[in-house]
C-alpha positions in Angstrom: 194.4 105.3 26.8 196.2 103.2 24.3 195.2 99.9 26.1 191.6 101.0 26.1 191.7 101.8 22.4 193.2 98.4 21.6 190.5 96.7 23.7 187.8 98.5 21.8 189.2 97.6 18.4 189.7 93.9 19.4 186.2 93.8 20.9 184.6 95.3 17.8 186.5 92.9 15.6 185.5 89.9 17.6 181.9 91.0 17.8 181.5 91.4 14.1 183.7 88.4 13.0 181.0 85.6 13.4 178.4 87.7 11.5 180.4 87.9 8.3 180.5 84.2 7.5 176.8 84.0 8.5 175.9 86.7 6.0 178.1 85.2 3.2 176.7 81.7 3.8 173.1 82.9 3.6 173.8 84.9 0.5 175.5 82.2 -1.4 173.3 79.4 -0.2 176.3 77.2 0.7 174.6 75.4 3.5 171.8 74.2 1.3 174.3 72.9 -1.3 176.3 71.0 1.2 173.1 69.5 2.8 172.0 68.4 -0.6 175.2 66.6 -1.3 175.2 64.8 2.0 171.5 63.8 1.7 172.1 62.2 -1.7 174.5 59.8 0.0 177.2 60.7 -2.5 180.5 58.9 -2.5 183.9 60.2 -3.2 184.2 64.0 -3.1 180.6 64.5 -2.0 181.1 62.4 1.1 184.3 64.2 1.9 182.7 67.6 1.6 179.8 66.5 3.8 182.1 65.3 6.5 184.2 68.5 6.2 181.1 70.7 6.5 180.1 68.9 9.7 183.5 69.4 11.2 183.7 73.0 10.2 180.2 73.6 11.6 181.1 72.2 15.0 184.3 74.3 15.1 182.5 77.4 13.8 179.9 77.2 16.6 182.6 76.9 19.3 184.7 79.7 17.7 181.7 82.0 17.4 180.8 81.5 21.0 184.4 82.2 22.2 184.6 85.3 19.9 181.3 86.7 21.2 182.0 86.2 24.9 185.5 87.7 24.4 184.0 90.6 22.6 181.5 91.3 25.4 184.3 91.2 28.0 186.6 93.5 26.0 183.8 96.0 25.2 182.5 96.2 28.7 186.0 97.3 29.8 186.1 100.1 27.3 183.1 102.2 28.6 184.2 105.7 29.6 182.5 109.0 30.2 185.0 110.9 28.0 184.2 108.8 24.9 180.4 108.7 24.6 180.3 107.7 21.0 182.7 104.9 21.5 180.7 103.8 24.6 177.5 103.9 22.5 179.1 101.8 19.7 180.4 99.4 22.4 176.9 99.0 23.7 175.5 98.3 20.2 178.2 95.7 19.7 177.6 94.1 23.1 173.9 93.8 22.2 174.8 92.2 18.8 177.1 89.7 20.6 174.4 88.8 23.1 172.0 88.2 20.2 174.5 85.9 18.6 175.0 84.0 21.8 171.2 83.6 22.2 170.9 82.4 18.6 173.7 79.9 19.2 171.9 78.7 22.3 168.6 78.4 20.5 170.2 76.5 17.6 171.9 74.0 20.0 168.7 73.6 22.0 166.7 72.9 18.8 169.3 70.5 17.3 169.8 68.5 20.5 166.3 68.4 22.0 163.6 69.5 19.5 164.8 68.2 16.2 162.9 65.3 14.7 166.3 63.5 14.3 167.3 63.9 18.0 167.3 60.6 19.8 
């Protein structure tokens, strides 16, 4: 029972973790600010921030994918007939994780194949 509870808590944490930075970034408009700095071909600190943002974006995409797949695996293993509410919440979190994986896939497809800057 304790192992199932830990899996549930880890699964929920991993399922919601990538959504928090996405929410904060959209509220603060951080992505637009960094894009503006890199488009102005700034030197010095502006160039460093642009390169750092690109590296963090790549790492963030990979981390979000790993988090969501891990969350799905952990949450699928926590379904039980005794805990219907926990199973319902697990199903909601699994759907949320699947949505994030689909959004990541669409983003990568767009950037790699449909973007006007793709070669």
